[in-house]
FILOMI-654948 format. One record per residue (C-alpha): residue in one letter; x, y, z; residue number from 0. Coordinates in steps of 0.25 Angstrom, whole numbers. Layout:
BEGIN
{r "A", {X, Y, Z}, NUM}
...
***
This chain:
BEGIN
{r "M", {-859, 57, -62}, 0}
{r "M", {-873, 52, -60}, 1}
{r "R", {-885, 49, -70}, 2}
{r "V", {-897, 42, -70}, 3}
{r "V", {-901, 31, -77}, 4}
{r "D", {-914, 30, -84}, 5}
{r "C", {-921, 17, -82}, 6}
{r "E", {-929, 10, -72}, 7}
{r "Q", {-927, 5, -59}, 8}
{r "G", {-927, -10, -60}, 9}
{r "T", {-925, -12, -74}, 10}
{r "T", {-912, -17, -83}, 11}
{r "E", {-908, -5, -87}, 12}
{r "W", {-907, -1, -72}, 13}
{r "F", {-900, -14, -68}, 14}
{r "R", {-890, -9, -80}, 15}
{r "A", {-889, 5, -74}, 16}
{r "R", {-884, 1, -60}, 17}
{r "A", {-876, -12, -64}, 18}
{r "G", {-863, -13, -57}, 19}
{r "M", {-864, -1, -48}, 20}
{r "P", {-867, 0, -33}, 21}
{r "T", {-880, 7, -31}, 22}
{r "A", {-888, 16, -20}, 23}
{r "S", {-895, 3, -17}, 24}
{r "E", {-884, -6, -14}, 25}
{r "F", {-874, 5, -7}, 26}
{r "A", {-876, -2, 8}, 27}
{r "T", {-872, -13, 2}, 28}
{r "V", {-860, -6, -3}, 29}
{r "M", {-858, 0, 11}, 30}
{r "A", {-859, -14, 18}, 31}
{r "K", {-849, -19, 26}, 32}
{r "G", {-849, -33, 31}, 33}
{r "K", {-847, -40, 44}, 34}
{r "D", {-838, -34, 52}, 35}
{r "G", {-836, -23, 42}, 36}
{r "G", {-830, -33, 30}, 37}
{r "A", {-835, -36, 17}, 38}
{r "S", {-851, -36, 15}, 39}
{r "V", {-854, -48, 7}, 40}
{r "T", {-868, -40, 2}, 41}
{r "R", {-857, -28, -2}, 42}
{r "R", {-848, -39, -11}, 43}
{r "K", {-859, -47, -17}, 44}
{r "Y", {-865, -32, -22}, 45}
{r "L", {-852, -29, -28}, 46}
{r "Y", {-851, -42, -35}, 47}
{r "T", {-864, -40, -41}, 48}
{r "L", {-859, -26, -45}, 49}
{r "A", {-846, -32, -50}, 50}
{r "G", {-855, -43, -58}, 51}
{r "E", {-863, -32, -65}, 52}
{r "I", {-850, -25, -69}, 53}
{r "I", {-844, -36, -76}, 54}
{r "T", {-855, -43, -82}, 55}
{r "G", {-862, -29, -87}, 56}
{r "Q", {-876, -35, -81}, 57}
{r "P", {-883, -32, -69}, 58}
{r "T", {-887, -43, -59}, 59}
{r "E", {-900, -46, -57}, 60}
{r "S", {-908, -39, -46}, 61}
{r "Y", {-913, -46, -34}, 62}
{r "S", {-928, -42, -31}, 63}
{r "N", {-936, -46, -18}, 64}
{r "A", {-950, -45, -13}, 65}
{r "H", {-946, -32, -5}, 66}
{r "M", {-939, -25, -18}, 67}
{r "E", {-952, -29, -26}, 68}
{r "R", {-961, -23, -17}, 69}
{r "G", {-953, -11, -16}, 70}
{r "K", {-954, -9, -32}, 71}
{r "V", {-967, -8, -32}, 72}
{r "M", {-970, 0, -20}, 73}
{r "E", {-960, 10, -24}, 74}
{r "D", {-968, 18, -32}, 75}
{r "D", {-979, 18, -21}, 76}
{r "A", {-969, 25, -13}, 77}
{r "R", {-964, 35, -23}, 78}
{r "R", {-979, 40, -24}, 79}
{r "E", {-980, 41, -9}, 80}
{r "Y", {-966, 49, -7}, 81}
{r "A", {-971, 58, -20}, 82}
{r "F", {-985, 60, -14}, 83}
{r "M", {-980, 63, 0}, 84}
{r "F", {-967, 74, -3}, 85}
{r "D", {-973, 79, -16}, 86}
{r "A", {-960, 73, -22}, 87}
{r "E", {-958, 69, -37}, 88}
{r "P", {-950, 57, -37}, 89}
{r "E", {-941, 54, -49}, 90}
{r "R", {-939, 39, -53}, 91}
{r "I", {-926, 38, -58}, 92}
{r "G", {-918, 22, -63}, 93}
{r "F", {-905, 24, -60}, 94}
{r "I", {-893, 35, -56}, 95}
{r "V", {-878, 31, -57}, 96}
{r "N", {-868, 40, -52}, 97}
{r "G", {-854, 35, -53}, 98}
{r "R", {-853, 22, -49}, 99}
{r "K", {-865, 22, -40}, 100}
{r "G", {-882, 23, -44}, 101}
{r "C", {-894, 23, -38}, 102}
{r "S", {-907, 19, -40}, 103}
{r "P", {-917, 30, -34}, 104}
{r "D", {-932, 28, -31}, 105}
{r "S", {-934, 43, -34}, 106}
{r "L", {-926, 56, -36}, 107}
{r "I", {-933, 67, -29}, 108}
{r "G", {-932, 81, -34}, 109}
{r "E", {-916, 85, -36}, 110}
{r "S", {-911, 80, -24}, 111}
{r "G", {-920, 71, -17}, 112}
{r "M", {-921, 55, -20}, 113}
{r "L", {-930, 44, -14}, 114}
{r "E", {-928, 29, -10}, 115}
{r "I", {-941, 21, -8}, 116}
{r "K", {-941, 8, 1}, 117}
{r "T", {-952, -1, 5}, 118}
{r "K", {-952, -7, 18}, 119}
{r "L", {-962, -17, 23}, 120}
{r "P", {-972, -10, 34}, 121}
{r "H", {-965, -14, 47}, 122}
{r "L", {-952, -10, 40}, 123}
{r "L", {-958, 5, 37}, 124}
{r "I", {-963, 7, 49}, 125}
{r "E", {-951, 5, 55}, 126}
{r "T", {-944, 14, 47}, 127}
{r "I", {-955, 25, 49}, 128}
{r "L", {-952, 24, 63}, 129}
{r "A", {-938, 26, 63}, 130}
{r "D", {-940, 38, 54}, 131}
{r "K", {-927, 37, 49}, 132}
{r "F", {-919, 35, 34}, 133}
{r "P", {-918, 20, 35}, 134}
{r "A", {-902, 18, 36}, 135}
{r "E", {-904, 4, 28}, 136}
{r "H", {-906, 14, 16}, 137}
{r "K", {-895, 25, 18}, 138}
{r "A", {-885, 18, 9}, 139}
{r "Q", {-894, 17, -3}, 140}
{r "C", {-901, 32, 0}, 141}
{r "Q", {-887, 40, 2}, 142}
{r "G", {-882, 31, -9}, 143}
{r "A", {-894, 36, -18}, 144}
{r "L", {-891, 50, -14}, 145}
{r "W", {-877, 50, -17}, 146}
{r "V", {-878, 42, -31}, 147}
{r "A", {-889, 52, -35}, 148}
{r "E", {-885, 63, -29}, 149}
{r "R", {-895, 69, -22}, 150}
{r "E", {-898, 75, -7}, 151}
{r "W", {-908, 68, -1}, 152}
{r "I", {-917, 55, -4}, 153}
{r "D", {-930, 51, 3}, 154}
{r "I", {-932, 37, 7}, 155}
{r "A", {-947, 32, 6}, 156}
{r "V", {-951, 19, 13}, 157}
{r "Y", {-964, 14, 10}, 158}
{r "W", {-974, 3, 12}, 159}
{r "P", {-990, 3, 7}, 160}
{r "G", {-997, 8, 18}, 161}
{r "L", {-987, 14, 28}, 162}
{r "P", {-981, 28, 27}, 163}
{r "L", {-971, 32, 18}, 164}
{r "F", {-958, 33, 26}, 165}
{r "V", {-948, 45, 21}, 166}
{r "K", {-935, 49, 25}, 167}
{r "R", {-926, 59, 19}, 168}
{r "A", {-910, 56, 18}, 169}
{r "Y", {-901, 68, 13}, 170}
{r "R", {-887, 64, 7}, 171}
{r "D", {-878, 59, 19}, 172}
{r "E", {-863, 63, 14}, 173}
{r "P", {-855, 54, 23}, 174}
{r "Y", {-863, 44, 21}, 175}
{r "L", {-861, 46, 6}, 176}
{r "K", {-845, 48, 8}, 177}
{r "D", {-847, 34, 15}, 178}
{r "L", {-854, 27, 2}, 179}
{r "E", {-846, 34, -8}, 180}
{r "A", {-835, 28, -3}, 181}
{r "A", {-840, 13, -1}, 182}
{r "V", {-845, 15, -16}, 183}
{r "D", {-833, 20, -21}, 184}
{r "Q", {-826, 7, -15}, 185}
{r "F", {-837, -2, -19}, 186}
{r "N", {-836, 1, -32}, 187}
{r "D", {-818, 0, -32}, 188}
{r "E", {-822, -14, -26}, 189}
{r "L", {-831, -16, -38}, 190}
{r "D", {-821, -13, -48}, 191}
{r "G", {-812, -22, -42}, 192}
{r "V", {-821, -34, -43}, 193}
{r "V", {-825, -31, -58}, 194}
{r "S", {-810, -29, -60}, 195}
{r "R", {-806, -45, -52}, 196}
{r "I", {-819, -50, -60}, 197}
{r "R", {-815, -45, -76}, 198}
{r "A", {-799, -49, -73}, 199}
{r "Y", {-803, -63, -67}, 200}
{r "G", {-796, -73, -77}, 201}
{r "L", {-787, -63, -82}, 202}
{r "P", {-772, -64, -83}, 203}
{r "E", {-765, -60, -69}, 204}
{r "G", {-762, -47, -69}, 205}
{r "Y", {-770, -43, -81}, 206}
{r "E", {-777, -30, -79}, 207}
{r "P", {-792, -28, -84}, 208}
{r "P", {-791, -14, -92}, 209}
{r "V", {-799, -1, -84}, 210}
{r "N", {-810, -1, -94}, 211}
{r "L", {-812, -17, -92}, 212}
{r "L", {-813, -16, -78}, 213}
{r "M", {-823, -4, -79}, 214}
{r "A", {-832, -11, -90}, 215}
{r "G", {-845, -15, -86}, 216}
***
């Protein structure tokens, strides 16, 4: 069942809402393959991070860098420009939970749309504009957001002050979403296994913790 958590993104409440759950911003990590198709180091790190959040009941401290902070500052400007260009009324929300997955859209648009805002340095935005296609590096996040929020289309808006706002729309890619769903289900199964093993660590051999203990978070 889908539900919206009423909170401001980046707050303590937001971090708690998404703790222990794969989210759209990390779906590319969930789907990642390592060298020669082996295990991905980045994926394993994310798996263990979420396991730690479930076991301790505490969100992991967030990482932020200059590019991420810049994006937060510019996001409102990009949203206003998008709203003017398309005569839209973007709705800001906190976090969407749907089963054992979630997303934090930059805005909902109407009854069936979403908005994802990215900032890129001028030379990268120029490259994006000239390519004139949906940036492939954001496909997992954006398609994943459509899946989590049960929406039909998403606009990506790429922004830098003084340059044209690049907007490209993508609709649900059902074959891709089928693969994504399988990847997230497998990831959550592995997550349950890691949590179970850590909670049983040091207990007598053959001991099986009760199911309610395994899933408690």
